[in-house]
N, C-alpha and C positions, 0 to 999 in steps of 0.2 A: 504494500500500500504506500502511495506517495505521502511524504511528510509535508505538513504545511507550516508556514510561519504564523505569527500572531495576527497578520493581516488577512489570513485565510488563503494565501497563495503558496504554492509549492516552492520550497527553497530553490533559488537559482543554482546553487552549488550542488544540491541533491540531483537536480536535473542534469547538470554537467557531469557529475560522477557517474550517473547511469549511462549517459551517452558515451563517456570514455570507456566504461566497463563493457559496453556492447561489443567492442572489438577485441576483448581480451579473453584469455582462457580462464576456466575455473581455477581457484575458488572465487576470484574477484567478481565474476559475473553473478555469483550466488549471494553476494553481500548487499542485498537491497535495503537493509535497515540502516539508517544513518547512526554513526557513533555520536556520543554526547558532545564531543568537541564541536560538532557542526550544529547542534540544536539547542544548546543550553545558553541562557543568559543568567547573570548573577542576581538580577532583580534589584540592584542598587543604583539604578540610573544608567546613563550611557557611560561606559568606561572610556578612558582617554585613548585607547588604541582599538576602538571598535572598527572592524573592516569597513571600507568605503561602501561596499554593496549592502543594501538593506535586506538581508535575508535571514536575520536572526543569529548570525554567527559571530563569535568572539575569537580573539586570538587564543591558541592553545596555552593553557596556564603552565608556568614553569614549576618545577619542584627541585628539591635538593639533590645534589649529585650522589651523596652517600660516600662511604669509605672505600668502595670496591672498584672504582673506575680505573682503567689502565689505558694509556694512549697507545697508538700504533697497533690497533687490532687488525687482523687480516681482512682482506677484501673478500667477502663471500656472502651469499644469500641464504646459506644453510648453516645453522649452528650445531646441528646434530649429525652424528656419524652412524654408520651401520652398527647395530647392536647397542646403541645408546639407550639406557633404560629411561622410561618415562612415557607419558601420553604425548603423542605427536601433535604439534600445534602449527598451523599455517596462519600467519598474520599478514594481511594485505591492506592496502589503502592508498591514499594520495596525499601529496603535500601541496597546499594552496597558499596563495598570497592574500594580501588585504582586499583585493578586488575579486576574490573567489576564483581566480584563474590558476591553472596548474603551474607549479614551479619545477622546471627541469634542472637536472644536475645538482639537486639538493643532496647533501650528505646525511645519512642516517647511521649512527653508530650505536649498536645494541649491546647490552651485557645483562646477564641474569644469573641466578643461582641454578644449580643442577637439581635433580629430583630429590636429593637429600637436603636441599636448602643451603648448600655450600657453594662459594665462589672460588674459581681457580685464580689464585693470586700469584702463581708462579708461571703459568702458561696462559693460553688463550682459549681454553674450552668455554663454550657458550659466550663468546665474544666475537664480534665481526661488524664490518661496516659495508655499506653499499650506497649507490646513488640512484636517484629517481630518473626515469626515462623522460623522453620529450613530452609525454602525457602526464608527468608528475606522479606516476605510479611507483609503488615499491611492493615487494613480497618477501617474506621471511619464513623460513622453515626452521622450527626449533622444537622444544618440548614445553609442556606446562611446568613452570618452575616450582620447586618445593618450598616448604615453609621453614622459617627459622624464628627464634624468639623475638617477639615484639613487632613483627611485620606480617601483613597479609601477603598474598601472592601478587607479584608485580614484575614488570620488565622495565629496565632502565633504557633510556635512549637520549642521544644528543642529535639534534636536527639543525642543519645549517644550510641556508641557501647561499649560492655563490656570492661572496663579498658582503654577507650580512652577519649579524650577531648570532651566536649559538643559542638555541633553545635546549635546555636540559630539563627533562621531565621524566615521569614514570607512568606506565600504563597498568590498569587494573582489570580484574576479572569480576563480572557480576555474580551475585549470589554467594560470595565467600563470607563465612561467619566472621572472620577476623577483620572484614571491612569496617565493622562497627566499633572495633577497639583499637585500630591502627590510627595513631594521631596524625599521620601524614596523608592518609587516604583522602582522595578528592573525587566525588562522583562524576565530575566533569571529565575525568580521565578514564572512565570505564570504557573498555572495548565492547563491541557487540560480538558475542561468542555463541556458537551453536555446535551441537554434536554432529560428527560426520563419521558414522560407524564407530570404530574404536579410537578415533582421533577427534580433534577439535579444530574449527575454523573461526578465525577472529577478524574483525575489521576495525580500523581506526583511521581517521583523516586528520592531519595536522594543518593548522592555520598559522602561518608565520607572519612576522612583521616585515613583509616584502612589499614595497610600493609597486602598484600596478595601475594602469589606466583602467578606470571603472567601465564596465560594460553596462548594458541596459539592466535595470533592476525592476522588481515587481512594482506594480501600481497598487497602492493600498485601496481596498474596497471597504468603505465605512459600513459598519453594521450598527443597528439601533438596539439590538437585544443581546443579552449575555447568553453564553452557551447553555447555562443551567447545569444542575447536577449536584452531587454531594461533595465532590472534590473542592477543597478550599485552601487558599494560601495561608501559611502559618501553621497548618495542622501537622503534627508529628505522626507519620504513618509507619506502621510496622509491616514486615514481610507477611503476606497473607491477607492484609486488609483489602476490602472491596469498596470501590467507589463507582459513581457514575459521572460521566462528563459528556455533555452535548448529546445526550440520549443513548450513550453506550456504556457498558459496564467494563471495569478494569480491575485487575488484581495486582496488588503491590508485590514487586519482586525483591526490593531492597529497602531497608529501613532508611528514612530520610524525613526532613521537614520541608513541606511544599513551599515553593517560591514561584513568583511570576516567571514564566518561560519554561517551567517544568511541568506543564499540563500533560496529562497522561498520553495524548496522541503524539506528543513531540519527543518523549523520552522513553523509548522502548526498553532501555536497560533498567528502568525503574518500574514500568507498568506494562502489563500484558493484557490485551483486549480479551474479553470473555464472551 
């Protein structure tokens, strides 16, 4: 189902992503649900670095590097090797600039824990970098990282467009119990994840502070009536809670406090239509 902005129009970048993916092989083609980085706003007014296009997208939020980053990782798109234990994970997505256009040649440097929650600090296991293609796309083959004390499951990444500052952040998995207790966790960095046999497929799109000439944006359509329903801003929802919004029912997937921009239809990592 197409995702809509607060104006009632489908996000221009969502349309662009679908158009780009149409010419690519699976699993990117199968990732039709937008990740939170493309659909969330923080509800605190217009941030200073809101992208030029008005489609409800903010720049991807940064997070701390942590103690385990190592420079000079190998160039590769697969971090797993034959016989590597763990659940296979394929992560795909795009890197966009401020005008929601693809950014080619962007560097993505990934690092993560192994299935036991340990980082390789002497070598480069589960470390690697790659570059986006002309369509701004990337794809990574790895495993679902293990847990270690104090943290939920996550993947570290540095993203840098040519000649631009580095974005350092972390990506998270929906439905993880430790998401509620990890002080660093940010729901805006949740990937869209689905089962694929005995493996998992994930999607996430990055929005970088890259100046771009804005293209045509959606034309807001004024509405005179509220969508209606039991969902309400400021309510603390728990996993399993049921709400209605705009005449449709939704089930909460991840505990959170509702904010403007986090309406159930726009954040599939938090709500599932019933």
